[in-house]
C-alpha positions as CSV (number, residue, x, y, z in Angstrom):
1,X,13.5,40.3,17.9
2,X,17.0,39.8,19.3
3,X,19.8,38.3,17.2
4,X,19.6,38.2,13.4
5,X,16.8,40.4,12.1
6,X,14.1,39.2,9.7
7,X,15.3,41.5,6.9
8,X,18.8,40.3,7.3
9,X,17.8,36.7,7.4
10,X,16.0,36.9,4.1
11,X,19.1,38.2,2.4
12,X,20.9,35.0,3.2
13,X,20.5,32.1,0.8
14,X,23.4,29.9,1.7
15,X,24.5,27.5,-1.1
16,X,26.2,24.5,0.6
17,X,27.9,23.7,-2.7
18,X,29.6,26.7,-4.3
19,X,28.0,27.5,-7.7
20,X,30.1,29.0,-10.6
21,X,29.1,32.1,-12.3
22,X,26.4,31.3,-14.8
23,X,25.7,33.3,-17.9
24,X,22.2,34.9,-17.9
25,X,22.1,35.6,-21.7
26,X,19.5,33.6,-23.5
27,X,19.1,33.4,-27.3
28,X,16.0,35.2,-28.6
29,X,12.9,32.9,-28.7
30,X,14.5,30.3,-26.5
31,X,12.8,29.0,-23.3
32,X,14.5,30.0,-20.1
33,X,13.8,28.6,-16.7
34,X,12.2,31.3,-14.6
35,X,10.3,29.8,-11.7
36,X,10.9,26.7,-9.5
37,X,8.5,25.5,-6.8
38,X,9.5,22.5,-4.7
39,X,6.7,20.6,-2.9
40,X,6.8,18.2,0.1
41,X,4.8,15.9,-2.2
42,X,8.2,14.9,-3.7
43,X,7.6,16.9,-6.9
44,X,8.8,20.2,-8.3
45,X,7.1,22.8,-10.5
46,X,9.3,24.2,-13.3
47,X,8.2,27.1,-15.4
48,X,10.1,28.3,-18.5
49,X,9.5,31.5,-20.4
50,X,10.2,33.0,-23.8
51,X,9.4,36.1,-25.8
52,X,8.2,35.3,-29.3
53,X,6.4,36.9,-32.2
54,X,4.2,35.3,-34.9
55,X,4.0,31.5,-35.1
56,X,6.7,29.9,-32.9
57,X,8.3,26.5,-32.3
58,X,10.0,26.4,-28.9
59,X,12.3,23.6,-27.9
60,X,12.7,22.2,-24.5
61,X,15.0,19.3,-23.4
62,X,14.1,17.1,-20.4
63,X,15.6,14.0,-19.0
64,X,14.3,10.7,-20.3
65,X,13.1,9.6,-16.8
66,X,11.1,12.8,-16.6
67,X,9.1,12.4,-19.8
68,X,6.2,10.6,-18.2
69,X,5.7,13.4,-15.7
70,X,6.1,16.1,-18.3
71,X,3.5,14.5,-20.6
72,X,1.1,14.2,-17.6
73,X,1.5,17.8,-16.4
74,X,2.8,20.1,-19.2
75,X,0.8,23.3,-19.5
76,X,1.4,26.2,-22.0
77,X,0.4,29.8,-21.3
78,X,0.3,32.2,-24.2
79,X,-0.7,35.8,-23.5
80,X,-2.5,36.3,-26.8
81,X,-1.7,33.4,-29.2
82,X,-3.0,29.9,-29.4
83,X,-1.6,26.6,-28.4
84,X,-0.6,24.2,-31.1
85,X,1.0,20.8,-30.6
86,X,3.8,19.4,-28.4
87,X,5.8,16.6,-30.1
88,X,9.0,14.7,-29.2
89,X,10.9,11.6,-30.4
90,X,9.7,8.2,-29.6
91,X,10.7,6.4,-26.4
92,X,13.2,4.2,-28.3
93,X,14.4,6.3,-31.3
94,X,17.3,3.9,-32.0
95,X,15.0,0.9,-32.3
96,X,12.6,3.0,-34.4
97,X,15.4,3.9,-36.8
98,X,16.4,0.3,-37.4
99,X,12.9,-1.1,-37.6
100,X,12.8,-1.1,-41.4
101,X,16.5,-1.7,-42.0
102,X,18.0,-5.0,-43.1
103,X,20.4,-5.1,-40.2
104,X,20.3,-4.4,-36.5
105,X,22.3,-2.2,-34.1
106,X,24.2,-5.4,-33.1
107,X,25.3,-6.0,-36.7
108,X,27.3,-2.8,-36.6
109,X,29.6,-4.3,-34.0
110,X,32.1,-5.4,-36.6
111,X,32.5,-5.4,-40.4
112,X,32.1,-9.1,-40.6
113,X,28.8,-9.0,-38.7
114,X,27.5,-6.3,-41.0
115,X,28.5,-8.2,-44.2
116,X,27.0,-11.4,-42.9
117,X,23.7,-9.5,-42.2
118,X,23.8,-8.1,-45.8
119,X,24.1,-11.4,-47.6
120,X,23.1,-11.0,-51.3
121,X,23.9,-7.3,-51.4
122,X,26.2,-6.2,-54.3
123,X,29.5,-4.8,-53.1
124,X,32.6,-3.4,-54.8
125,X,36.1,-3.6,-53.5
126,X,39.3,-1.7,-54.4
127,X,43.0,-2.4,-53.7
128,X,45.2,-5.1,-55.0
129,X,42.1,-7.0,-56.1
130,X,39.2,-5.0,-57.4
131,X,36.2,-7.3,-57.3
132,X,32.4,-6.6,-57.8
133,X,29.8,-9.2,-56.8
134,X,27.1,-10.2,-54.4
135,X,28.0,-11.2,-50.8
136,X,27.8,-14.9,-50.2
137,X,29.4,-15.3,-46.8
138,X,32.1,-14.0,-44.4
139,X,34.1,-16.6,-42.4
140,X,36.8,-16.3,-39.9
141,X,40.1,-18.1,-40.4
142,X,43.2,-18.3,-38.2
143,X,46.7,-18.0,-39.5
144,X,49.8,-19.1,-37.6
145,X,52.4,-16.4,-37.3
146,X,56.0,-17.4,-37.9
147,X,58.5,-18.3,-35.1
148,X,55.6,-19.2,-32.7
149,X,54.2,-15.7,-32.5
150,X,50.7,-16.9,-32.0
151,X,47.7,-16.7,-34.4
152,X,46.0,-13.9,-36.2
153,X,42.3,-13.8,-37.1
154,X,41.3,-12.9,-40.7
155,X,37.9,-12.7,-42.4
156,X,37.5,-14.3,-45.8
157,X,34.8,-12.8,-47.9
158,X,33.1,-15.0,-50.6
159,X,31.5,-13.1,-53.5
160,X,29.4,-14.4,-56.4
161,X,30.7,-12.5,-59.4
162,X,30.0,-12.7,-63.1
163,X,33.1,-14.9,-63.4
164,X,32.0,-17.2,-60.6
165,X,32.8,-17.6,-57.0
166,X,35.7,-15.2,-55.9
167,X,37.3,-14.9,-52.4
168,X,39.3,-12.2,-50.8
169,X,40.6,-11.3,-47.4
170,X,38.8,-8.4,-45.9
171,X,41.8,-7.1,-44.0
172,X,43.8,-6.9,-47.2
173,X,41.2,-4.8,-49.0
174,X,41.6,-1.1,-49.3
175,X,37.9,-0.3,-49.3
176,X,34.5,-2.1,-49.7
177,X,31.3,-0.3,-50.5
178,X,27.8,-1.2,-51.4
179,X,27.0,-0.7,-55.0
180,X,23.3,0.1,-54.4
181,X,23.1,3.8,-53.3
182,X,19.9,3.1,-51.4
183,X,21.7,0.5,-49.2
184,X,24.5,3.0,-48.6
185,X,22.1,5.6,-47.6
186,X,20.5,3.2,-45.1
187,X,23.8,2.5,-43.6
188,X,24.6,6.2,-43.3
189,X,21.2,6.8,-41.6
190,X,21.8,4.0,-39.1
191,X,25.2,5.2,-38.2
192,X,23.8,8.7,-37.7
193,X,21.1,7.4,-35.4
194,X,23.7,5.4,-33.3
195,X,25.8,8.5,-33.0
196,X,22.8,10.6,-31.9
197,X,21.7,8.0,-29.3
198,X,25.1,7.4,-27.8
199,X,25.0,8.6,-24.2
200,X,21.9,10.7,-24.8
201,X,19.4,10.4,-22.0
202,X,17.4,13.5,-22.9
203,X,14.4,14.1,-25.1
204,X,13.7,17.3,-27.0
205,X,10.1,18.6,-26.9
206,X,8.9,21.0,-29.6
207,X,6.1,23.3,-28.5
208,X,4.3,25.0,-31.3
209,X,2.2,28.1,-30.7
210,X,0.2,30.2,-33.2
211,X,0.1,33.9,-33.6
212,X,-3.0,35.9,-32.7
213,X,-5.4,36.7,-35.5
214,X,-4.9,40.4,-35.0
215,X,-1.5,42.0,-34.7
216,X,0.3,38.8,-35.5
217,X,3.7,40.3,-35.5
218,X,3.6,41.7,-32.0
219,X,5.9,40.3,-29.4
220,X,4.3,38.2,-26.6
221,X,5.3,36.0,-23.7
222,X,4.9,32.2,-23.8
223,X,5.3,30.2,-20.6
224,X,5.7,26.4,-20.5
225,X,5.5,24.6,-17.1
226,X,5.4,21.1,-15.9
227,X,5.7,19.0,-12.7
228,X,8.3,16.3,-12.3
229,X,9.9,14.3,-9.5
230,X,12.2,16.3,-7.3
231,X,14.0,15.7,-4.0
232,X,12.0,16.4,-0.8
233,X,12.9,19.7,0.7
234,X,13.4,19.6,4.5
235,X,12.5,22.2,7.1
236,X,14.8,22.9,10.0
237,X,14.3,25.4,12.9
238,X,16.4,27.2,15.5
239,X,14.7,28.5,18.6
240,X,16.5,30.7,21.1
241,X,15.0,31.2,24.5
242,X,15.6,34.2,26.7
243,X,17.4,33.6,30.0
244,X,15.2,32.3,32.8
245,X,14.5,34.5,35.8
246,X,16.0,33.0,39.0
247,X,13.4,30.9,40.9
248,X,10.8,31.3,38.2
249,X,8.5,28.4,37.7
250,X,9.0,26.3,34.6
251,X,5.7,26.9,32.9
252,X,4.8,30.1,34.5
253,X,6.8,32.1,32.0
254,X,4.6,33.5,29.2
255,X,7.6,34.8,27.2
256,X,8.6,34.3,23.6
257,X,11.5,32.8,21.7
258,X,13.3,33.8,18.6
259,X,12.4,31.3,15.8
260,X,14.4,30.9,12.6
261,X,13.2,28.5,9.9
262,X,15.2,27.2,7.0
263,X,14.4,25.1,4.0
264,X,17.2,22.7,2.9
265,X,16.9,21.8,-0.8
266,X,18.8,20.3,-3.7
267,X,18.9,21.1,-7.4
268,X,18.9,17.7,-9.1
269,X,16.8,18.8,-12.0
270,X,19.6,18.2,-14.5
271,X,19.9,22.0,-15.4
272,X,21.5,24.9,-13.7
273,X,19.2,27.4,-12.0
274,X,20.1,30.9,-13.2
275,X,18.3,33.8,-11.4
276,X,15.0,31.8,-10.9
277,X,12.1,32.7,-8.7
278,X,12.4,29.9,-6.0
279,X,9.5,28.8,-3.7
280,X,8.8,25.8,-1.5
281,X,5.4,24.5,-0.6
282,X,4.4,22.5,2.5
283,X,1.4,20.3,2.2
284,X,0.2,16.8,1.4
285,X,-0.8,16.8,-2.3
286,X,-1.8,13.7,-4.1
287,X,1.0,12.8,-6.5
288,X,1.4,9.8,-8.8
289,X,3.1,8.6,-11.9
290,X,1.7,7.2,-15.1
291,X,3.6,5.6,-18.0
292,X,2.4,7.9,-20.7
293,X,5.6,7.6,-22.8
294,X,5.1,3.9,-23.4
295,X,3.1,2.6,-26.3
296,X,0.1,0.4,-25.3
297,X,-2.0,-1.9,-27.6
298,X,-5.5,-3.1,-26.9
299,X,-5.7,-6.9,-26.6
300,X,-8.3,-8.0,-29.2
301,X,-9.8,-11.4,-29.3
302,X,-8.6,-13.6,-32.1
303,X,-11.4,-14.9,-34.3
304,X,-10.7,-18.1,-36.3
305,X,-10.9,-17.9,-40.1
306,X,-14.0,-19.7,-41.3
307,X,-13.2,-22.5,-43.8
308,X,-16.2,-24.2,-45.6
309,X,-16.2,-27.9,-44.9
310,X,-15.4,-30.2,-47.9
311,X,-18.6,-31.7,-49.5
312,X,-18.3,-35.3,-50.7
313,X,-21.7,-36.4,-52.4
314,X,-22.4,-40.2,-52.3
315,X,-22.3,-42.2,-55.6
316,X,-25.6,-42.3,-57.6
317,X,-27.1,-45.7,-57.5
318,X,-29.9,-44.9,-60.0
319,X,-33.6,-44.0,-59.7
320,X,-36.9,-45.6,-60.4
321,X,-39.6,-43.9,-62.4
322,X,-42.8,-42.9,-60.7
323,X,-45.1,-45.2,-62.7
324,X,-42.8,-48.1,-62.0
325,X,-42.9,-47.2,-58.3
326,X,-46.7,-47.3,-58.5
327,X,-46.7,-50.7,-60.2
328,X,-44.3,-51.9,-57.5
329,X,-46.6,-50.8,-54.8
330,X,-49.6,-52.6,-56.5
331,X,-47.5,-55.7,-56.9
332,X,-46.6,-55.5,-53.2
333,X,-50.3,-55.2,-52.3
334,X,-51.2,-58.2,-54.4
335,X,-48.2,-60.1,-53.0
336,X,-49.4,-59.4,-49.5
337,X,-52.9,-60.6,-50.4
338,X,-51.5,-63.7,-52.0
339,X,-49.4,-64.4,-48.9
340,X,-52.4,-64.1,-46.7
341,X,-54.2,-66.6,-49.1
342,X,-51.3,-69.0,-49.0
343,X,-49.9,-68.3,-52.6
344,X,-46.1,-68.1,-52.9
345,X,-44.5,-64.7,-53.6
346,X,-41.1,-63.2,-54.5
347,X,-39.2,-61.2,-51.8
348,X,-39.5,-57.4,-52.3
349,X,-36.3,-55.4,-52.9
350,X,-35.2,-53.1,-50.0
351,X,-36.0,-49.4,-50.4
352,X,-33.3,-47.1,-51.7
353,X,-31.1,-45.3,-49.1
354,X,-32.2,-41.9,-48.0
355,X,-30.3,-39.0,-49.6
356,X,-27.5,-37.6,-47.4
357,X,-28.2,-34.3,-45.6
358,X,-25.7,-31.5,-46.3
359,X,-24.2,-29.7,-43.3
360,X,-25.6,-26.3,-42.5
361,X,-23.5,-23.2,-43.3
362,X,-21.9,-21.6,-40.2
363,X,-21.8,-17.9,-40.2
364,X,-18.8,-15.8,-39.1
365,X,-18.4,-14.9,-35.4
366,X,-19.3,-11.2,-34.9
367,X,-16.4,-9.0,-33.5
368,X,-16.8,-6.6,-30.6
369,X,-15.0,-3.3,-30.1
370,X,-12.7,-3.1,-27.1
371,X,-14.0,-1.0,-24.2
372,X,-12.1,1.9,-22.7
373,X,-11.7,2.7,-19.0
374,X,-12.0,6.4,-18.0
375,X,-9.1,7.9,-16.1
376,X,-9.5,9.0,-12.5
377,X,-8.9,12.7,-11.5
378,X,-7.7,13.9,-8.1
379,X,-7.7,17.4,-6.4
380,X,-4.7,18.6,-4.5
381,X,-4.9,19.5,-0.8
382,X,-4.2,22.8,0.9
383,X,-0.6,23.9,1.4
384,X,1.6,26.7,2.8
385,X,3.8,28.5,0.3
386,X,7.2,30.1,1.0
387,X,8.6,32.3,-1.8
388,X,12.1,33.6,-1.6
389,X,12.0,37.3,-2.5
390,X,15.3,37.4,-4.5
391,X,16.4,35.5,-7.7
392,X,18.3,32.3,-6.9
393,X,21.3,30.9,-8.8
394,X,22.2,27.3,-8.1
395,X,24.2,24.8,-10.2
396,X,22.9,21.4,-11.0
397,X,23.7,19.0,-8.1
398,X,24.1,21.9,-5.6
399,X,22.5,22.2,-2.2
400,X,21.3,25.4,-0.5
401,X,19.5,26.7,2.5
402,X,16.6,29.1,2.1
403,X,15.1,31.0,5.0
404,X,11.4,30.5,5.4
405,X,10.6,32.3,8.6
406,X,12.2,34.6,11.2
407,X,10.0,35.9,14.0
408,X,9.2,35.8,17.7
409,X,6.9,33.0,18.8
410,X,5.2,32.4,22.2
411,X,7.1,29.6,24.1
412,X,6.0,28.2,27.4
413,X,8.4,26.0,29.4
414,X,7.0,22.9,31.0
415,X,7.6,19.2,31.8
416,X,5.9,16.4,29.9
417,X,5.5,13.0,31.5
418,X,5.1,10.1,29.0
419,X,5.3,6.7,30.8
420,X,6.2,4.8,27.6
421,X,9.1,7.2,26.8
422,X,10.6,7.6,30.3
423,X,8.8,5.9,33.2
424,X,10.7,7.7,36.0
425,X,11.2,11.2,34.8
426,X,9.3,13.7,32.7
427,X,10.7,15.3,29.6
428,X,11.8,19.0,29.5
429,X,9.5,20.5,26.9
430,X,8.2,23.7,25.3
431,X,4.7,24.6,24.2
432,X,5.0,26.6,21.0
433,X,1.8,28.6,20.1
434,X,1.3,29.8,16.5
435,X,-1.5,32.1,17.5
436,X,-3.0,35.1,15.9
437,X,0.4,36.8,15.5
438,X,1.6,33.8,13.4
439,X,2.1,34.8,9.8
440,X,1.5,31.3,8.3
441,X,1.5,27.7,9.4
442,X,4.8,26.0,9.8
443,X,5.8,22.7,8.1
444,X,7.2,19.8,10.1
445,X,10.9,19.6,10.8
446,X,13.6,19.3,13.4
447,X,14.3,22.1,15.9
448,X,17.5,22.9,17.6
449,X,17.0,24.7,20.9
450,X,19.3,27.3,22.4
451,X,19.1,29.3,25.6
452,X,20.7,32.5,26.6
453,X,22.9,32.2,29.7
454,X,24.7,35.3,30.9
455,X,24.5,37.0,27.6
456,X,25.7,34.0,25.6
457,X,23.7,31.3,23.9
458,X,24.1,27.6,24.9
459,X,22.8,24.5,23.2
460,X,20.0,22.8,25.1
461,X,18.7,19.9,22.9
462,X,16.9,18.9,19.7
463,X,13.2,18.3,19.2
464,X,10.9,17.2,16.4
465,X,8.1,19.5,15.5
466,X,5.0,18.3,13.7
467,X,3.0,20.5,11.3
468,X,2.0,23.7,13.2
469,X,-1.0,25.4,11.6
470,X,-1.9,29.0,12.4
471,X,-3.9,29.2,15.7
472,X,-2.6,25.9,17.2
473,X,0.1,24.9,19.5
474,X,2.6,22.0,19.8
475,X,4.6,20.5,22.7
476,X,8.2,19.9,21.8
477,X,10.3,17.6,24.1
478,X,14.1,18.2,24.0
479,X,15.6,16.6,27.1
480,X,15.0,14.4,30.2
481,X,14.1,16.5,33.3
482,X,16.0,14.5,35.9
483,X,15.2,17.0,38.7
484,X,11.6,15.7,38.8
485,X,10.7,12.0,39.7
486,X,7.4,10.3,39.0
487,X,6.1,7.1,40.7
488,X,3.1,5.4,39.2
489,X,0.8,2.7,40.7
490,X,-2.4,1.1,39.4
491,X,-5.3,-0.3,41.3
492,X,-8.2,-2.0,39.4
493,X,-11.6,-2.4,41.0
494,X,-15.1,-3.7,40.2
495,X,-18.4,-2.4,41.3
496,X,-21.9,-4.0,40.9
497,X,-24.2,-1.1,40.2
498,X,-27.4,-2.9,39.1
499,X,-28.9,-6.5,39.1
500,X,-32.1,-7.8,37.5
501,X,-33.7,-11.3,37.3
502,X,-36.3,-12.2,34.8
503,X,-37.1,-15.4,32.9
504,X,-34.4,-17.2,34.7
505,X,-31.6,-14.9,33.6
506,X,-29.6,-12.9,36.1
507,X,-28.3,-9.7,34.5
508,X,-25.6,-7.7,36.3
509,X,-24.5,-4.2,35.4
510,X,-20.8,-4.1,36.5
511,X,-18.6,-1.0,36.4
512,X,-14.9,-1.7,36.0
513,X,-12.6,1.1,37.4
514,X,-8.9,1.5,36.8
515,X,-7.3,4.0,39.1
516,X,-3.7,5.2,38.5
517,X,-1.9,7.3,41.1
518,X,1.0,9.5,40.1
519,X,3.3,10.7,42.9
520,X,5.4,13.6,41.5
521,X,8.4,14.7,43.5
522,X,9.3,18.3,42.4
523,X,12.6,19.9,41.7
524,X,14.5,21.2,44.7
525,X,15.0,24.8,43.5
526,X,12.2,25.7,41.3
527,X,8.5,25.2,40.6
528,X,7.3,23.0,37.7
529,X,4.2,22.6,35.6
530,X,4.0,18.9,34.7
531,X,1.8,17.7,31.9
532,X,0.9,14.0,32.6
533,X,-0.1,12.0,29.5
534,X,-2.4,9.4,30.7
535,X,-3.3,6.7,28.1
536,X,-6.8,6.6,26.6
537,X,-8.6,3.3,26.4
538,X,-11.4,2.5,24.0
539,X,-14.7,2.2,25.8
540,X,-13.4,3.8,29.0
541,X,-14.4,7.2,30.3
542,X,-12.3,9.6,32.4
543,X,-14.1,10.2,35.7
544,X,-11.3,11.5,37.9
545,X,-10.1,14.2,38.2
546,X,-13.5,15.7,37.7
547,X,-12.9,19.3,38.8
548,X,-11.5,22.0,36.5
549,X,-11.6,22.3,32.7
550,X,-11.7,19.3,30.5
551,X,-8.2,18.0,29.7
552,X,-6.6,18.2,26.3
553,X,-6.8,15.1,24.2
554,X,-4.3,13.5,21.8
555,X,-4.9,10.5,19.6
556,X,-4.1,8.1,22.4
557,X,-3.7,10.1,25.7
558,X,-5.3,12.7,28.1
559,X,-3.0,15.6,29.0
560,X,-3.5,16.5,32.6
561,X,-1.6,19.6,34.0
562,X,-0.2,19.4,37.5
563,X,1.4,22.3,39.4
564,X,4.4,21.0,41.4
565,X,5.9,23.5,43.9
566,X,9.7,23.3,44.5
567,X,10.8,20.6,46.8
568,X,7.3,19.1,47.3
569,X,5.5,15.9,46.3
570,X,2.1,16.2,44.6
571,X,-0.3,13.3,44.1
572,X,-2.6,13.0,41.0
573,X,-5.2,10.3,40.9
574,X,-6.6,9.4,37.5
575,X,-9.6,7.0,37.2
576,X,-11.2,5.5,34.1
577,X,-14.5,3.6,34.2
578,X,-16.2,1.2,31.9
579,X,-19.7,-0.2,32.4
580,X,-20.4,-3.7,31.1
581,X,-23.2,-6.3,31.4
582,X,-22.9,-9.9,32.6
583,X,-25.7,-12.4,32.0
584,X,-26.1,-15.8,33.7
585,X,-28.7,-18.5,33.4
586,X,-29.7,-19.3,37.1
587,X,-30.5,-22.9,36.4
588,X,-27.1,-23.5,34.9
589,X,-25.1,-21.8,37.7
590,X,-23.5,-23.9,40.4
591,X,-24.8,-23.6,44.0
592,X,-21.5,-22.0,45.1
593,X,-21.9,-19.3,42.4
594,X,-25.5,-18.5,43.4
595,X,-24.5,-18.4,47.1
596,X,-21.7,-16.0,46.3
597,X,-24.1,-13.5,44.6
598,X,-26.7,-14.1,47.3
599,X,-24.1,-13.0,50.0
600,X,-22.9,-9.9,48.0
601,X,-23.6,-6.8,50.0
602,X,-23.8,-4.8,46.7
603,X,-27.2,-6.3,45.9
604,X,-30.4,-5.0,47.5
605,X,-32.1,-7.2,50.2
606,X,-34.8,-8.4,47.9
607,X,-32.3,-9.6,45.4
608,X,-30.2,-11.4,48.0
609,X,-33.3,-13.1,49.5
610,X,-34.4,-14.3,46.0
611,X,-31.0,-15.6,45.2
612,X,-30.9,-17.3,48.6
613,X,-34.0,-19.3,47.7
614,X,-32.5,-20.1,44.4
615,X,-29.3,-21.3,46.1
616,X,-31.4,-23.7,48.4
617,X,-33.3,-25.1,45.4
618,X,-30.1,-25.4,43.4
619,X,-28.5,-27.3,46.2
620,X,-31.4,-29.7,46.4
621,X,-31.0,-30.3,42.6
622,X,-27.3,-30.9,43.0
623,X,-28.0,-33.5,45.8
624,X,-30.5,-35.4,43.7
625,X,-28.1,-35.3,40.7
626,X,-25.3,-36.5,42.9
627,X,-27.4,-39.5,44.1
628,X,-28.2,-40.5,40.5
629,X,-24.6,-40.3,39.6
630,X,-23.6,-42.5,42.6
631,X,-26.1,-45.2,41.7
632,X,-25.1,-45.1,38.0
633,X,-21.5,-45.5,39.0
634,X,-22.2,-48.5,41.3
635,X,-24.3,-50.1,38.6
636,X,-21.4,-49.7,36.1
637,X,-18.9,-51.2,38.6
638,X,-21.0,-54.3,39.2
639,X,-21.4,-54.8,35.5
640,X,-17.6,-54.7,35.0
641,X,-17.2,-57.2,38.0
642,X,-19.7,-59.6,36.5
643,X,-17.8,-59.6,33.2
644,X,-14.6,-60.5,35.0
645,X,-16.3,-63.4,36.9
646,X,-17.8,-64.8,33.7
647,X,-14.3,-64.9,32.2
648,X,-13.0,-66.8,35.3
649,X,-15.9,-69.3,35.1
650,X,-14.8,-70.4,31.7
651,X,-11.5,-71.6,33.1
652,X,-12.7,-73.2,36.3
653,X,-13.8,-76.9,36.7
654,X,-17.5,-77.1,37.3
655,X,-17.2,-79.3,40.4
656,X,-14.7,-77.1,42.1
657,X,-15.4,-75.0,45.2
658,X,-14.2,-71.8,43.5
659,X,-16.6,-72.3,40.7
660,X,-19.5,-72.7,43.2
661,X,-18.4,-69.5,45.1
662,X,-18.2,-67.6,42.0
663,X,-21.7,-68.6,41.0
664,X,-23.0,-67.6,44.4
665,X,-21.3,-64.2,44.2
666,X,-22.8,-63.5,40.8
667,X,-26.2,-64.3,42.2
668,X,-25.7,-61.7,45.0
669,X,-24.7,-59.1,42.4
670,X,-27.8,-59.8,40.3
671,X,-29.9,-59.2,43.4
672,X,-28.1,-55.9,44.0
673,X,-28.5,-54.9,40.3
674,X,-32.2,-55.4,40.6
675,X,-32.3,-53.1,43.7
676,X,-30.1,-50.6,42.0
677,X,-32.4,-50.4,39.0
678,X,-35.4,-49.6,41.2
679,X,-33.4,-47.0,43.2
680,X,-32.1,-45.4,40.1
681,X,-35.6,-45.0,38.7
682,X,-36.7,-43.4,41.9
683,X,-33.6,-41.1,42.1
684,X,-34.1,-39.9,38.5
685,X,-37.7,-39.1,39.1
686,X,-36.7,-37.1,42.2
687,X,-34.0,-35.2,40.3
688,X,-36.4,-34.3,37.5
689,X,-38.9,-33.1,40.1
690,X,-36.2,-31.0,41.8
691,X,-35.1,-29.5,38.5
692,X,-38.7,-28.7,37.5
693,X,-39.3,-27.1,40.9
694,X,-36.1,-24.9,40.4
695,X,-37.1,-23.9,36.9
696,X,-40.7,-23.0,37.9
697,X,-39.4,-21.0,40.9
698,X,-36.8,-19.2,38.9
699,X,-39.2,-18.3,36.1
700,X,-41.5,-16.7,38.6
701,X,-38.8,-14.6,40.3
702,X,-38.3,-11.0,39.3
703,X,-36.4,-8.1,40.9
């Protein structure tokens, strides 16, 4: 290929940010970054390597925001040994360190805050006043400086000593320490935790591996890898076309172009890359995050503590012996007999109250174990891998360009007409074919196009290239071809292809046709191959042009090639058709609608004759219904007029002439109403008869 050669291109890895010289020395047994793979899924694969012997504990530091991804994806490869555990500090080590301390990190903000948090602790002071006692309180006091110099804040410490309450000024004390060594050790531990957490956004993982059972002292390789979020790498291309032959048709050239592909990537991993094996992958893998570094607790139902109810027995009111109860019953019988015989008796005492029932014992509510939800698993999709053949060194924060392809690729020049993009002119475009000679598929990216003119290269335009798998082709538009003009017109039409009549239902099969005519005026000095993208419509079928091979299809358009000679105008007619069915109830159609279908030349003679009879019968029905409507309207008008006359009569003198004329007029209207009632009855019967005749005739018609 002309220009830069493939071998030379692969020797160029161009850092856009200069990287300093990085030392390659690594301590024995330490993990060193060896391999990096960046994916278009927005993640990066990082593999570290170390040489160890025997049992080993390897350490690896990662950013805090990467810990979730590391816990999700970390994998350990040991040539001959075994995999032990991987441990790291908790998510909040500072809070963990203070969890069992008598003070908080906020209490370390000032000596007074710490002493107030440690009330009751025994302290010892030294200086002008050596005091030993237990902390009672620390209070602020303000002292006025002489000569109006403002105020100064001092802290007064109150101690309970063996001699009683003593006070001292904290700022005047040389030293103050806690007498209990355990408290002093807690304070030292807390300060160490604060110092360790200050500005530290990394977590150290410890990976433990075990030596093999045989030859435990032999040296072996351990690899630790994980997948974390990484910036998306971008593909960019440069295509240089050969110089066009004078008068050659755009699209008739079956030549090739020189293609260079580059990957633009960044190192934002937080670590410098020193001589790593760098690869980039193009695909659409499923990637997600999960908060594995956070502690979760299962919500358990709270069961109330069962407390036995208090029992309060009623007071004892005494008992009666069984023999006394028997005698009382005999006495009651005798008394009842005496009462029946008329002898006086004493009133019997009421029976004793029934003993109180004790409440039943309620058993404890059984507890149920919380259920777990299994995690979902997902498989990654296919991808294309580009591996740089030389070790790469790039400082953290740096950007570099890595070549991913350099080869000749078939390129066909043509014009692409997209009405929604440019309604008057097609776009100058290229058809790139990644055929059998293609090494791999090409990821999507932007392409800058150059063309050789008189031995020098000139910029032509930019294009966007979608994913180009091996064996497929893509059309790339890079400019507006103003030398070619397209005029477009549309003509809808409708054709009745079939009609049936059965059970009073007229069913019409109608074919809608949409014809679009493209008039393409070619360039004055050269031939063109114009690809017309005609929109596809759901439910419609392409019926014209019908000659030649089937056109290419995109998601929403047909691609129709047209050869346009220089200086000539070519017409392309494109027709889409859609069949649909219309149904009408003949009895419900108006006479005009039936007559319109009866006069249609698209229907066969038998159908037109049948519809003509239906139109006559439908007209008769309409006349009868119109007569009924007229009589009903006249009847309603007379009713309204009589109501008005009755209101007038109420205000007229009974012996006046107007009163008499009104009475006479109402009599005439009553006579007319009687006649209307008879006429309306007859008209309604005639209308019903006409409708029944139409219905019977229509049901018997078929064609």
